[in-house]
N, C-alpha and C positions, 0 to 999 in steps of 0.2 A: 551634489556630487548624481552625472546619470550613469543606469543599470539595463543592461537591455536582459532577458530573462528569454535562450533559443528554447522552444517546447521541440518534440522532438519530427518525425513528419507522420506519427498514425494519425494522434486522436486530439481532438479540438482542446483549444484552452480560453472558458472554461470549461471544464468534465461532464460536461453534453450526454458528453458516451461515454461516461464513464474511463479510471485511470488514472491510479497512483497520484503518476507526474506532474499531470494537468492540475489536479486536484490540488497539491501542494504548492502549482506555479498561482493559484488563482488564490491558493489561503495568505499565500508567505508576504505575494505583491500589496496587497492591501494596507499591512501593518507596516511594509518595506516606506509607501509613502505615504504613513501615519509619523514616521519618523523621518524622512523630509528630504528623502531623494526624491531620486524620477525614475519613472520605474515608463518601460516600451519591455510588451510581451506579445513574442512573436510565436502563429502557430500556424497550426493551414485550418484554411477557408474550410467551411461548413453553411449548407443548408439556411442553417438554424440561427447562424448570428454572421452581423457584419463581420467586414472585408474588412473596417476600417472603424472604434469606433473610442472611447476616454470611458474608463466604466470606474468607479471614486477614483480616480485620480488618477490610472492607470489607462495605458494607455497598449491596445491591444493591437497589429499590425496583422490581418492572415491572410496568409500569403498559398495559390494552387499548389495542391498536392503533388501536382505530378515537376512542380519545378521548382519544391519550396524551397531546399538551400542556394540556388541561384536569384532566389531574390530577396531571400534573408540578405547574402552577401551585399549584393545591390544597398539593400538597405543600410548597410553597418558601413559600406566603407564610404557614402556621403550623410554619415551623422555619427556623430565625434560620439563615442561612449565609455567610460572612464574605468567600467571593467563588464564584460560581457560574459556570461555565467550561462554555460556548455547542457543540456542534457541527454543525460543513455546515449552519447551520438557523437563518439573518443575520432572516428577522423573526419569531422566537419569542424575541429582543434587546428588543424592547418591549416588548409584554406583560411579561414578566420583568421588565423594572423596575417595571412599575406595583404591580407586589405586594409588590414586595423591593426596593424604594428606599433603601435600607443597607448592599446588600449591591456587593460591587463584581461588574462585571459580567466574562471574558473569552466572546471570537469565535474561537476555531479552528476554521481554512477546509483544506476540502481538495477546493476549489471551486472556481471561478470566478462567483461568483452574483453580485457586490457589485458592477455596473455593468450586468449581464448581463440576469439573470432579474428580476430585481429591482432593482423601479424606478432612478431618480436620487432620487426624494423621499422614499424609503422605510429608500433607504444614505444617504443624507443623517444620515437623523434618527437611525440605527443605529451610524452614524461618531461623531457626535457625543453619546448618549446611553455606548455599549460605554468603560468602559473602557482593556481592548487588546483586540488580531487580534491571533494564530499563526500564522502562514501554514509550508502543509508543507514550501513552496521557495521560495524568491527571487524568482521568477518569478510566482505567487502575490501574490506582496509589489506590484511593480513593478505589476501591472496594479489591480492597485485604486489602487494612488499616481497613475499616468496618467490613474483617473478621479479620485479626490477627492483632490487633492495634498495638504489641510490635512490626512490622516489617515497621512501620515508618521513624525513621531510615537508613533502608536500602533501599530504594528505589529516587532515583529519573527518573524524567519523559522525554524525549528531542525526539522529532517532531524529522522523517527524512527528509521529502526534499524531494530536486529533484535534480537534474544536467540544470540548466540553461539552457547550451550549448546544449541540446539532445531537445529542444524544440525554434519554430519559431513560435515570438507573431503574433496572431490570425492577426493587426492588424499596422502591418512592409508590406510595398513591393513587401519581399520573399512570408509571407506571406497571401499575395495576389494567388502570384501564384500557391500559395500552392493548397486556396480553389478552381481555377480555376480545379488544375488538379484533384482534388482530387474529383467534385460535378463532373465531368465527369465519370470520373469512374463509379460512382454508381449510375447515369442518374439522379442526381439533377438542376433540374436547376438551372440559374445561379444566377439567382434575388430571390432564396427562402432563411431561412432566417433555420442553422442546429442552434439541441436542441442534445446535445448530449449524450449520457448514456453506461459511459463498466464497467465491472463487467460482474461478475460468473449470472446465468438466473435461479434462486433459486425466493420459495416467501419470504423470510425474507431480496431483498437484494430491491423489490418492484416496481422495471422493470413496473409489473400491473399493476396501477397505474400514471403511467407516459403515456402509447397506451391512459389510462381513461382520460387524463388528458390533450392530444394532440387532442380530440376532442371539446375542449373548447376550446383549443387554434386555433384553422386553421378555427370558428367562426368569431375572430378575426380579426385576422393573415394568411384568410388561403394562402399567399407562406410558408411554413416551412415544413421543413420535418422535422423528429425525425429519427435518426443512433442509433441501439439500434448494440455497439461491443461485446461481450459475449457468454459465453454456460454455460453447468450447471457444471463445473467441470477445475481449470485453465490448460490448457493446451494442453485440448483434446475439443471435436468435438460433443460430445456423444447430441443425440436428446429426450426428457425426453415428458411425457404427459407436465406439466406445457410449455416448451417451446416450448412442440404444441398448448397451451391454448396459449401462447403470438401469437402466428402468427394467429391462429382464433379468437384473441379480433381484430390482426387492419388490418383484412380484408378489413371490411366495410372502410378505408379510408389506404389502402395499398400505393398507393401513395404519400402516406407524412409519409408512415414508408419502413425502411432501414434495413434487418440484416447481418450484415456478421458471426457469430462466433465465435468459437478464432480467434484472429490476436493474434503471440509472439511478444515481448516488443517493439523491436526494431519497429514496423513498425505503432504503437502507434501516436507518436507525432505529422504525419498526421494527420490526424482522429479531434485532438485538435482541429488544426491550422485553423482545416475549421471549427471549430464551430466557431459556436454565442454565443452561451448559455449548462453550464456543471446542469446535475443535477445528485445527490446520490439520489436517494427517502427512501435510506435502515427504513430499518420501524427495527427491533433489534435493542440490544444494542452493536453497534458497538464498538466497541476495537478506532476505525479512520483509513478508509477505505485512501493510498496514490492514489486515485486516485483525488482525491483534488489535491494530490500535487501538480499530472499535471497538470490538468488544471489552477493551479496556474503561474506553469511555462510556459504551452501556453497563457496567457494574460486574459483569459477568467472571465468575472464574476462564480461563484457557489453557485447553490442555494442544498442545504439542508438541514438535518431535527434532528427535536431534537432530536435524538437518542444518545448514549454515546457519545464518543470524537471527529464526525464530529463536530461539532456546536464552539472546540477551536477554527481551524484553518479560522473560516469565523463570522466576523462581522456584526450584521444583520443592510442592507443598505448605509453597509459601500463599505465590495466587494465583497457579492451578497445578497442571503436571509438567516434564519433559518425558515422554515415549520414549528410550533406547529403541525398542524392537518393535520399530515408525513402520515396520511391513508385516506385523503379524494383525490380525483384527480384536486376537485374543485380550492385550496389554492395553490397546484404547479400549476394549470393552470392559479392564479393569477399575480403571481414574475413571471412566466414564461413569460407572455405578457407582464409586466412595463416595462421592460425587450428586446420584443424585439421593441415595442414602441419606444427606447431611448436610440438613440445610442450613444451620447456624455456617456450616461450613463454609457451603457457595455464597452467606451471603457476608463472609470474614472477606474473602477471597473477592470477590467484587468489588467491598467495597477497598481492599486495597487495589486494588487496579483502577479504581473514576480516580482513586486521590493521588495514584501518578501520573495518570494526564494530567488532573489537575492543574500540577506544585509543576512540570516541571517536563510532560511526555506531548505537550501541547504544541498549533503552529506560532503563539505568537513567543514562546520561548524558544523558540525553531531559529524564531525570527531575530530576535532578540541576542542570538548565535553566531549568525551568521554575517547582519551590520558589526560585530564588533574582525569577526571574521575581515569581509570586505574591506574594512579600516585602516587592515591592519595588511592587508595586500595590497590596495591604492598605496599607501603610503608607503609600501617597502622600494627599492634603490634600485 
């Protein structure tokens, strides 16, 4: 059975420039090959990658970004695939269907485009034509259904998860060694606790509230550092007025705050392992930030906000905390302080999170689930 996975035209696959979707595609493609599927991945070209290669049994075809969809359509028209999965670009469904009328087509959504940036007319046509829609969270699924109730029988929500083997538990012996190494690298005293933020440095991600929260945190827990990993855009280290503002806010407590700029995906695990608490202070209706799964894989308690799909993977008081007052720094400070003063609570929550990743929220489980879905779609009339 031949499957085409069509990445968006934003980032290359594998995720050498980072990106949740390229990472997901790269990880599940290998598992699907092992299950007996023939997998072709389409993505944009990158100077660090070959335009064509077969890696671990997965065929990668990389097209120029400037004419990406045109070249993808050419390949699809001239090579039959039983199923074509399109990621995050609903408007491509219509031209793909025109050139491959006999293929089944699924749309994987990690965003809120249908009924929003994609208008009603196009959205209705896409939902009618596509064979199935796979969403990153129940929140995204419900958003689509609220706009287009007829789509309800075509939608499945699957949590992407993480590979637990890529992360070392904060509470393990190896984790202790990594923590010592990383604190030395960043200049953080060994007896300090570490709060971690990973994400794009834009206002809707809420990092400014976390810096303000630190002012309250260090009054009760002076031996605490905040590490901020990120930049404006994935894969770059561009400085903006917002980032400049963050660094200005941090100046008065600068010895407690450490900025790293953008880091490639393979460098992130040690930052999670070093940390004691992970915070996602998201301010917008986020589909579901994959940083939650990364923190969970490293056995960290997670603090998130009651926004979008983020609270779907955090059970308040069990594996972390969900902050309802998402724009209130004191609300973040309160739950952070409660975690900092209770190491046994952090350990218990962190172990629950790592167990969740090992048992069900991982790429292998995702590949199995999506394989069952593929079989169902392909065999349907």
